MIZARO-633866 format. One line per 3 residues: number of its first residue (from 1); their letters; for each residue x, y, z of N, C-alpha, C, O. Coordinates in steps of 0.05 Angstrom, whole numbers. Layout:
N
NUM = A = X Y Z X Y Z X Y Z X Y Z ~ ...
//
This chain:
49
1 = MRT = 94 -535 -292 90 -525 -272 59 -541 -269 52 -559 -284 ~ 43 -528 -241 25 -520 -228 -8 -518 -245 -10 -507 -267 ~ -29 -529 -233 -53 -513 -244 -69 -518 -218 -68 -538 -203
4 = LNI = -82 -495 -215 -97 -492 -191 -122 -471 -201 -120 -448 -207 ~ -146 -488 -200 -164 -479 -198 -181 -470 -178 -189 -482 -158 ~ -187 -434 -188 -195 -430 -149 -232 -413 -180 -234 -404 -202
7 = SIS = -256 -422 -149 -278 -411 -166 -278 -391 -156 -261 -389 -139 ~ -291 -374 -158 -315 -339 -154 -334 -345 -166 -342 -366 -175 ~ -347 -315 -165 -382 -311 -153 -385 -297 -199 -369 -286 -213
10 = DFE = -406 -305 -203 -403 -288 -228 -406 -247 -218 -404 -227 -231 ~ -413 -252 -188 -399 -233 -183 -374 -218 -182 -365 -197 -191 ~ -368 -237 -167 -335 -217 -158 -324 -225 -195 -301 -216 -197
13 = YNQ = -331 -234 -215 -316 -237 -236 -324 -224 -249 -313 -231 -270 ~ -341 -204 -255 -365 -173 -266 -339 -159 -246 -327 -142 -259 ~ -327 -163 -216 -323 -131 -198 -298 -136 -207 -284 -116 -211
16 = FGI = -287 -162 -210 -251 -148 -216 -253 -152 -238 -235 -165 -247 ~ -270 -147 -254 -264 -135 -282 -247 -167 -292 -232 -164 -312 ~ -247 -195 -280 -229 -211 -314 -260 -217 -330 -284 -218 -327
19 = NND = -234 -218 -354 -248 -232 -377 -229 -242 -394 -224 -238 -418 ~ -220 -260 -376 -204 -290 -389 -202 -307 -372 -195 -299 -350 ~ -207 -329 -373 -218 -348 -362 -196 -372 -343 -197 -389 -324
22 = KLS = -175 -357 -369 -150 -372 -355 -127 -350 -343 -114 -343 -362 ~ -120 -341 -324 -101 -337 -310 -72 -339 -307 -66 -362 -306 ~ -52 -323 -306 -28 -350 -288 -37 -329 -265 -54 -311 -263
25 = FTE = -21 -338 -250 -16 -330 -217 -12 -294 -220 -28 -276 -218 ~ 9 -295 -223 16 -264 -226 -13 -253 -235 -28 -256 -216 ~ -21 -246 -250 -39 -236 -272 -68 -232 -239 -78 -212 -228
28 = FVD = -72 -257 -237 -92 -261 -208 -88 -246 -190 -101 -227 -182 ~ -54 -262 -178 -54 -228 -145 -53 -195 -157 -55 -173 -146 ~ -49 -203 -188 -44 -172 -189 -78 -154 -192 -86 -131 -186
31 = IVN = -86 -172 -202 -123 -147 -204 -132 -162 -173 -156 -157 -170 ~ -122 -176 -151 -136 -175 -131 -124 -150 -126 -135 -128 -128 ~ -87 -160 -116 -78 -121 -107 -102 -107 -115 -120 -106 -99
34 = KEL = -106 -94 -145 -120 -72 -150 -150 -77 -135 -147 -65 -113 ~ -172 -87 -135 -181 -78 -125 -178 -83 -99 -201 -81 -92 ~ -159 -89 -70 -162 -95 -44 -151 -59 -50 -165 -38 -46
37 = SKQ = -122 -62 -61 -127 -22 -67 -149 -1 -63 -147 19 -47 ~ -177 -10 -84 -183 14 -77 -211 15 -54 -225 34 -47 ~ -211 -14 -48 -227 -14 -22 -221 4 3 -236 12 21
40 = MLN = -187 7 -2 -166 11 24 -175 38 22 -181 51 42 ~ -176 50 -3 -165 87 -18 -198 88 -6 -200 108 8 ~ -226 73 -7 -245 81 -7 -256 88 23 -271 106 28
43 = KCV = -245 73 40 -246 77 65 -225 85 76 -227 82 101 ~ -206 94 70 -195 121 68 -196 147 72 -183 161 88 ~ -227 158 42 -231 172 29 -251 176 50 -243 193 65
46 = LWM = -276 166 58 -288 167 74 -285 160 112 -303 153 129 ~ -257 164 115 -244 164 135 -247 199 143 -255 215 160 ~ -235 197 120 -238 240 115 -247 253 124 -235 269 139
49 = K = -284 252 116 -296 263 108 -319 257 125 -341 268 121
//
């Protein structure tokens, strides 16, 4: 297994609700997908107004 280190700001760490310094790649992708989905949903809601 390989290890990949990713650096993010404290703001992003808190924004994504990350509470663990070690995540599997799948966990990381899930967290990012959820955040991107929220952002896209917000854009759609704003567009519909």
